[in-house]
PLY file of the C-alpha trace (Angstrom):
ply
format ascii 1.0
element vertex 462
property float x
property float y
property float z
element edge 461
property int vertex1
property int vertex2
end_header
166.53 49.63 -104.93
169.76 49.45 -102.59
173.24 48.28 -103.79
172.97 45.23 -101.89
169.97 44.23 -103.92
170.10 42.48 -107.52
169.92 44.57 -110.55
168.16 44.18 -114.15
171.55 43.93 -115.51
173.23 41.82 -112.52
170.52 39.53 -111.24
171.00 36.96 -108.67
170.53 33.35 -109.50
167.86 31.65 -107.56
166.72 27.93 -107.46
163.68 26.88 -105.86
163.45 23.16 -104.85
161.13 21.42 -102.42
162.77 20.77 -99.15
160.00 18.52 -97.49
156.24 19.21 -96.52
155.66 22.82 -96.15
159.22 23.77 -96.96
161.39 25.31 -99.67
165.23 25.34 -100.47
166.54 28.75 -102.00
169.88 28.07 -103.51
171.00 31.65 -104.23
174.24 33.00 -106.03
174.86 36.72 -105.78
177.17 37.83 -108.75
180.86 38.87 -107.84
180.24 42.47 -109.02
177.40 42.84 -106.72
179.71 41.58 -103.75
182.59 43.94 -104.68
180.35 46.89 -104.97
178.95 46.06 -101.39
182.26 45.69 -99.92
183.53 48.62 -101.31
180.68 50.95 -100.44
180.63 49.47 -96.80
184.40 50.42 -96.69
183.81 53.93 -98.11
181.03 54.48 -95.78
183.21 53.40 -92.80
186.09 55.59 -93.66
184.16 58.97 -93.61
183.23 57.67 -89.84
186.32 55.73 -88.55
188.50 57.60 -86.14
191.69 55.68 -85.57
194.90 56.77 -83.31
197.13 59.54 -85.10
194.63 60.30 -88.19
191.49 62.76 -87.98
188.06 61.20 -88.38
187.54 60.27 -91.91
191.40 60.50 -92.79
192.68 57.33 -92.05
193.98 55.48 -95.11
191.78 52.60 -96.88
194.19 49.84 -96.16
194.31 50.77 -92.46
190.46 50.79 -92.16
190.36 47.45 -93.78
193.02 45.95 -91.79
191.24 47.20 -88.59
187.31 46.59 -89.36
187.55 44.05 -92.31
185.90 41.17 -90.52
183.22 43.16 -89.19
182.62 45.03 -92.46
182.48 41.56 -94.24
180.08 40.27 -91.55
177.68 43.20 -91.87
177.70 43.22 -95.66
177.18 39.36 -95.68
174.00 39.92 -93.39
172.79 42.49 -95.76
173.33 40.73 -98.79
171.61 37.61 -97.65
168.49 39.43 -96.06
168.09 41.38 -99.51
168.45 38.40 -101.84
166.18 36.21 -99.76
163.57 38.67 -99.61
163.71 39.41 -103.26
163.79 35.79 -104.00
160.72 35.01 -101.95
158.82 38.24 -103.85
159.94 37.04 -107.20
158.97 33.60 -106.66
155.75 34.27 -104.82
156.46 32.42 -101.86
154.30 32.46 -98.68
156.66 32.47 -95.96
155.94 31.87 -92.43
158.34 33.03 -89.75
161.88 33.85 -90.05
164.41 32.26 -92.90
167.96 32.88 -92.70
170.41 30.20 -92.37
172.57 30.47 -89.24
175.67 32.64 -90.15
178.05 29.81 -89.15
176.66 27.49 -91.97
177.58 30.33 -94.58
180.84 31.10 -96.08
182.60 34.54 -95.64
182.30 37.27 -98.54
185.42 37.42 -100.69
185.91 40.28 -102.96
185.77 39.48 -106.63
183.70 36.17 -106.05
180.42 35.25 -106.45
178.55 34.38 -102.87
176.50 31.43 -102.97
174.39 30.10 -100.05
171.55 28.14 -99.46
168.37 28.83 -97.00
164.90 26.71 -96.20
161.98 28.66 -95.66
158.80 27.22 -94.19
155.72 28.14 -96.38
152.16 27.55 -96.46
151.09 24.09 -97.62
149.46 23.71 -100.93
145.80 22.33 -100.45
142.07 22.64 -101.76
139.65 24.29 -99.39
136.54 22.41 -99.02
133.32 23.80 -99.44
132.53 26.43 -97.19
128.69 26.85 -97.63
125.95 24.80 -95.62
128.19 23.40 -92.81
125.79 21.61 -90.21
126.29 23.09 -86.64
124.62 22.86 -83.29
124.08 25.71 -81.09
123.84 24.95 -77.49
121.44 26.90 -75.69
123.16 27.63 -72.25
120.98 29.01 -69.09
122.55 31.27 -66.78
121.62 29.71 -63.06
121.70 30.88 -59.85
124.40 28.29 -59.00
126.59 29.49 -61.92
126.39 33.05 -60.40
127.06 32.11 -56.87
130.25 30.14 -58.24
131.33 33.31 -59.91
130.64 35.09 -56.54
133.07 32.81 -55.06
135.72 33.17 -57.67
135.66 36.93 -57.04
135.91 36.48 -53.33
139.02 34.60 -53.73
140.44 36.89 -56.23
140.14 39.66 -53.68
141.13 37.60 -50.77
144.26 37.94 -48.77
147.26 36.16 -48.42
147.65 34.04 -44.97
151.24 33.12 -44.49
151.58 29.25 -43.41
154.44 27.68 -41.59
153.99 24.62 -43.82
152.04 24.13 -46.96
149.00 21.88 -47.34
147.05 20.99 -50.13
145.52 23.89 -52.20
148.49 26.46 -50.65
150.67 28.54 -52.80
154.44 28.41 -52.61
156.45 31.30 -53.79
160.36 30.91 -54.42
163.25 30.89 -57.12
163.08 28.04 -59.54
165.54 26.87 -62.08
165.13 24.52 -64.80
167.90 22.35 -66.15
168.65 19.57 -68.67
170.41 16.52 -67.83
173.58 18.05 -69.26
173.25 21.22 -67.03
172.02 23.45 -69.78
169.79 25.99 -68.10
166.23 26.57 -69.49
164.43 28.85 -66.97
165.70 30.81 -64.31
162.56 32.56 -62.34
162.61 34.31 -59.21
159.05 34.86 -57.69
157.97 31.52 -59.32
154.70 30.26 -57.61
153.43 26.48 -57.46
150.48 25.15 -55.90
150.22 22.07 -53.77
147.88 19.87 -55.48
144.39 19.55 -54.10
142.73 15.96 -53.79
140.89 16.42 -56.85
144.23 16.96 -58.94
144.88 13.31 -57.85
148.73 14.26 -57.15
149.25 16.03 -60.45
150.53 19.58 -60.46
152.66 22.07 -62.64
156.01 23.77 -62.32
157.68 26.41 -64.80
154.64 25.44 -67.13
155.27 21.61 -67.23
152.74 19.29 -65.97
154.36 16.47 -63.41
151.85 13.71 -62.92
153.60 12.71 -59.31
153.85 16.61 -58.20
152.40 16.19 -54.86
154.58 13.07 -54.00
157.96 14.88 -55.33
157.29 18.31 -53.07
155.41 17.03 -50.11
154.47 19.58 -47.56
157.17 22.20 -48.18
158.33 25.18 -45.62
160.06 28.49 -45.89
163.72 27.71 -46.41
163.18 24.21 -47.93
164.89 23.32 -51.48
162.71 21.14 -53.52
163.89 19.01 -56.35
161.50 17.99 -58.91
162.09 15.54 -62.07
159.98 15.54 -65.03
160.05 14.75 -68.37
160.09 17.62 -71.04
156.56 17.70 -72.99
156.86 16.84 -76.66
155.83 19.80 -78.30
157.21 22.40 -75.76
157.99 25.73 -77.45
161.48 25.42 -76.42
163.18 22.69 -78.62
165.97 21.57 -76.31
163.15 21.07 -73.53
161.20 18.36 -75.66
161.41 14.79 -74.59
164.25 16.07 -72.41
165.02 14.75 -68.79
164.58 17.91 -66.62
165.33 18.98 -63.01
163.77 21.80 -61.46
165.26 23.33 -58.17
162.81 25.40 -56.24
163.99 27.35 -53.30
161.01 28.03 -51.10
160.78 31.69 -49.68
157.28 31.73 -48.36
153.94 29.94 -48.02
150.42 31.46 -48.18
146.94 30.53 -48.14
144.21 32.50 -49.93
141.49 33.74 -47.42
138.50 34.79 -49.45
137.18 38.22 -49.02
133.96 38.90 -47.25
130.96 39.76 -49.74
130.25 42.76 -47.99
133.64 44.31 -48.06
133.71 43.67 -52.03
130.54 45.38 -52.03
131.64 48.29 -50.23
134.82 48.49 -52.24
133.24 48.42 -55.79
130.81 51.00 -54.59
127.59 48.68 -55.42
124.41 49.41 -53.44
123.83 45.92 -52.40
124.46 42.07 -52.64
121.68 41.57 -55.17
122.70 44.51 -57.49
126.16 42.99 -57.45
124.77 39.57 -58.44
122.42 41.18 -61.11
125.97 42.63 -62.58
127.49 39.27 -62.55
124.67 37.62 -64.10
124.90 40.13 -67.03
128.45 39.68 -67.58
127.89 35.86 -67.60
125.02 36.23 -70.34
127.81 37.98 -72.45
130.37 35.23 -71.57
127.60 32.54 -72.60
127.23 34.17 -76.11
130.85 33.90 -76.31
130.77 30.28 -75.35
127.96 29.56 -77.82
129.78 31.18 -80.63
133.13 29.03 -79.62
131.33 25.86 -79.60
129.75 26.68 -82.95
133.44 27.62 -84.14
134.75 24.42 -82.92
132.47 22.52 -84.89
133.37 24.35 -88.09
137.04 23.95 -87.49
136.84 20.18 -86.88
134.78 19.94 -90.33
137.31 21.86 -92.31
140.20 19.87 -90.65
138.40 16.50 -91.40
137.27 17.51 -94.79
140.74 18.56 -95.93
143.91 16.61 -97.10
147.21 18.53 -96.54
150.84 17.60 -95.96
152.06 19.36 -92.84
156.07 19.78 -91.67
157.55 16.35 -90.63
158.10 17.91 -87.22
156.54 20.99 -85.35
158.97 23.85 -84.93
159.82 25.85 -81.86
158.00 28.59 -83.83
154.90 26.48 -84.84
154.53 25.14 -81.26
154.92 29.11 -79.83
151.97 29.77 -82.47
149.70 27.22 -81.35
150.13 28.02 -77.48
149.81 31.44 -78.32
146.33 31.18 -79.89
145.02 29.07 -77.57
146.19 31.30 -74.44
144.57 34.50 -76.38
141.13 32.32 -76.86
140.74 31.06 -73.47
141.57 34.83 -72.11
138.90 36.06 -74.47
136.37 33.25 -73.21
137.08 34.81 -69.81
138.79 31.83 -68.24
140.94 32.44 -65.11
144.72 33.11 -65.63
145.54 30.01 -63.51
143.33 27.68 -65.17
144.73 29.21 -68.40
148.29 28.38 -67.53
146.98 24.92 -66.43
145.56 24.31 -69.85
148.80 25.60 -71.65
150.73 23.13 -69.72
148.14 20.26 -70.67
148.42 21.23 -74.30
152.42 20.82 -74.36
152.07 17.18 -73.43
149.25 16.79 -76.19
149.60 14.10 -78.60
151.55 14.70 -81.98
148.04 14.32 -83.63
146.53 16.95 -81.37
149.36 19.35 -82.25
149.02 18.43 -86.06
145.30 19.33 -85.96
146.20 22.58 -84.33
148.92 23.26 -87.06
146.20 22.26 -89.84
143.73 24.54 -88.49
146.15 27.65 -88.42
146.90 26.94 -92.28
143.09 26.33 -93.31
141.93 29.62 -91.37
144.87 31.61 -92.99
143.73 30.38 -96.50
140.04 30.76 -95.63
140.46 34.34 -94.75
142.06 34.96 -98.08
139.24 33.27 -100.04
136.49 35.44 -97.83
138.40 38.66 -98.06
138.69 38.77 -94.34
140.28 41.94 -92.91
141.02 43.34 -89.44
141.12 46.97 -88.22
142.85 48.63 -85.54
139.66 49.63 -83.89
138.49 46.02 -84.04
141.93 45.07 -82.42
141.06 48.01 -79.71
137.46 46.81 -79.05
138.63 43.04 -78.50
141.22 44.03 -76.00
138.40 45.86 -74.02
136.11 42.71 -74.34
139.06 40.58 -73.09
139.64 43.18 -70.08
136.00 43.10 -68.96
136.14 39.37 -68.74
139.17 39.35 -66.77
137.93 42.33 -64.44
140.94 44.31 -65.70
141.43 47.99 -66.98
141.78 47.69 -70.79
144.84 49.94 -70.73
146.64 47.64 -68.33
145.81 44.53 -70.52
147.07 46.15 -73.67
150.33 46.82 -71.97
150.46 43.22 -70.96
149.63 42.07 -74.47
152.29 44.75 -75.70
155.05 43.36 -73.34
154.31 39.99 -74.08
154.41 40.51 -78.09
150.79 39.17 -78.33
149.14 42.13 -80.18
149.71 40.21 -83.58
148.01 37.05 -81.78
145.04 39.41 -81.23
145.04 40.18 -85.03
145.30 36.57 -85.88
142.58 35.44 -83.31
140.13 38.33 -84.62
140.79 37.13 -88.29
140.17 33.57 -87.41
137.01 34.35 -85.71
135.88 36.79 -88.37
136.66 34.03 -90.91
134.29 31.53 -88.91
131.63 33.86 -88.54
131.76 34.49 -92.43
131.49 30.70 -92.49
128.86 30.33 -89.82
126.47 32.74 -91.85
125.99 30.23 -94.54
125.89 27.17 -92.33
122.84 25.35 -91.37
122.47 25.85 -87.53
120.24 24.01 -85.43
119.20 24.92 -81.63
119.98 22.34 -79.10
119.69 22.13 -75.25
123.18 22.01 -73.62
122.43 18.23 -72.53
121.88 17.36 -76.13
125.13 19.17 -77.34
127.19 17.47 -74.66
125.99 14.18 -75.90
126.40 14.80 -79.54
130.18 15.73 -78.90
130.73 12.48 -77.00
131.11 14.34 -73.52
133.77 16.59 -74.46
131.31 19.48 -73.88
131.86 23.24 -73.85
135.35 24.71 -72.95
135.19 25.64 -69.25
135.08 29.28 -68.20
0 1
1 2
2 3
3 4
4 5
5 6
6 7
7 8
8 9
9 10
10 11
11 12
12 13
13 14
14 15
15 16
16 17
17 18
18 19
19 20
20 21
21 22
22 23
23 24
24 25
25 26
26 27
27 28
28 29
29 30
30 31
31 32
32 33
33 34
34 35
35 36
36 37
37 38
38 39
39 40
40 41
41 42
42 43
43 44
44 45
45 46
46 47
47 48
48 49
49 50
50 51
51 52
52 53
53 54
54 55
55 56
56 57
57 58
58 59
59 60
60 61
61 62
62 63
63 64
64 65
65 66
66 67
67 68
68 69
69 70
70 71
71 72
72 73
73 74
74 75
75 76
76 77
77 78
78 79
79 80
80 81
81 82
82 83
83 84
84 85
85 86
86 87
87 88
88 89
89 90
90 91
91 92
92 93
93 94
94 95
95 96
96 97
97 98
98 99
99 100
100 101
101 102
102 103
103 104
104 105
105 106
106 107
107 108
108 109
109 110
110 111
111 112
112 113
113 114
114 115
115 116
116 117
117 118
118 119
119 120
120 121
121 122
122 123
123 124
124 125
125 126
126 127
127 128
128 129
129 130
130 131
131 132
132 133
133 134
134 135
135 136
136 137
137 138
138 139
139 140
140 141
141 142
142 143
143 144
144 145
145 146
146 147
147 148
148 149
149 150
150 151
151 152
152 153
153 154
154 155
155 156
156 157
157 158
158 159
159 160
160 161
161 162
162 163
163 164
164 165
165 166
166 167
167 168
168 169
169 170
170 171
171 172
172 173
173 174
174 175
175 176
176 177
177 178
178 179
179 180
180 181
181 182
182 183
183 184
184 185
185 186
186 187
187 188
188 189
189 190
190 191
191 192
192 193
193 194
194 195
195 196
196 197
197 198
198 199
199 200
200 201
201 202
202 203
203 204
204 205
205 206
206 207
207 208
208 209
209 210
210 211
211 212
212 213
213 214
214 215
215 216
216 217
217 218
218 219
219 220
220 221
221 222
222 223
223 224
224 225
225 226
226 227
227 228
228 229
229 230
230 231
231 232
232 233
233 234
234 235
235 236
236 237
237 238
238 239
239 240
240 241
241 242
242 243
243 244
244 245
245 246
246 247
247 248
248 249
249 250
250 251
251 252
252 253
253 254
254 255
255 256
256 257
257 258
258 259
259 260
260 261
261 262
262 263
263 264
264 265
265 266
266 267
267 268
268 269
269 270
270 271
271 272
272 273
273 274
274 275
275 276
276 277
277 278
278 279
279 280
280 281
281 282
282 283
283 284
284 285
285 286
286 287
287 288
288 289
289 290
290 291
291 292
292 293
293 294
294 295
295 296
296 297
297 298
298 299
299 300
300 301
301 302
302 303
303 304
304 305
305 306
306 307
307 308
308 309
309 310
310 311
311 312
312 313
313 314
314 315
315 316
316 317
317 318
318 319
319 320
320 321
321 322
322 323
323 324
324 325
325 326
326 327
327 328
328 329
329 330
330 331
331 332
332 333
333 334
334 335
335 336
336 337
337 338
338 339
339 340
340 341
341 342
342 343
343 344
344 345
345 346
346 347
347 348
348 349
349 350
350 351
351 352
352 353
353 354
354 355
355 356
356 357
357 358
358 359
359 360
360 361
361 362
362 363
363 364
364 365
365 366
366 367
367 368
368 369
369 370
370 371
371 372
372 373
373 374
374 375
375 376
376 377
377 378
378 379
379 380
380 381
381 382
382 383
383 384
384 385
385 386
386 387
387 388
388 389
389 390
390 391
391 392
392 393
393 394
394 395
395 396
396 397
397 398
398 399
399 400
400 401
401 402
402 403
403 404
404 405
405 406
406 407
407 408
408 409
409 410
410 411
411 412
412 413
413 414
414 415
415 416
416 417
417 418
418 419
419 420
420 421
421 422
422 423
423 424
424 425
425 426
426 427
427 428
428 429
429 430
430 431
431 432
432 433
433 434
434 435
435 436
436 437
437 438
438 439
439 440
440 441
441 442
442 443
443 444
444 445
445 446
446 447
447 448
448 449
449 450
450 451
451 452
452 453
453 454
454 455
455 456
456 457
457 458
458 459
459 460
460 461
């Protein structure tokens, strides 16, 4: 135990009170003796290292070191005391905390030698609720055939993905526009500044709706027109209610987009793809695609059954959720959905379109996602579900196969985007739902019957 922690003969005083749904307030008082000991220890350590003009390293007098570095010492000591005290309070009171917890530094008084240090923090905790019965849940398993039409559509996607970019003078529907995008709020606050940003001129089936910097804009086609290289576009948008950046939520946004180039994708020829991949024939390629799609169908079946289980759990559970969706909660929801779509083999462009739509989801939809997160967390504990490193690596390989990527490249991408923990959560949730599925009452149905039973929502597209 470090000198910044409470001791048996000098404990911190901690009071825990409710601060709203899924929140606790911790009022903590650290004894004056602990504060003084921490400050003295910090100065002693600094004296051994400090090099001040006119003195050899470690030989400067204490009063001079305190005068020169006192403010920094108190700041660091305060942070260490707070971190240690909050961590210990959480352990002592067995709080199941989600995310970060420290109060902003500006909201806490400075340390004072010889005085108790008192502060308050609010922590987000798992809500308290009773799990519904996890056995015997009725589930329908859709039987999904892999048709020649589905294989042909997949071949077309591959031809587009392997295609070349043809520069265009002026953008038309379906063309891609690359440039420098900057998103600002009404007061001039800059939220995004991205070079190499890409937008697509909406095709007819989009009915004018498009996406820029992750924001869906209903009249996007009307606002951007037919841009050419050198143009500067100005797009007005309303920030989604559940955006992961709190400042963007419900804000009046302006995005300026300096167009650098306009391109059209020219699909690759099937014979060129076959030659590049070293495949014997087009028939062999279609056979490989069919096999891969059969694996994808199994994932879709599993996802469809998981969704039914999830809906049952959500509908059968009473739970008091936080009064508002925090930025951290919103980020968790988006990352969970993004990784799920990656696992199902959905195209990257379609994933980002889906995520943009999710940001605009209703408050009820956001609450359902958050409720499910808490439910599966508790269910995994009740069912003693664990996840190993080997399983995480295997999941990354599966996702890479669905995306036609090398596993090592996908792993680096996930690490870069801090998504490995998301893979852990996804695996834990899937294994939890699979464990529930083992005792479920499963009925095989045709795809048509399944789509009718879910009122036209159908399966997630892939």
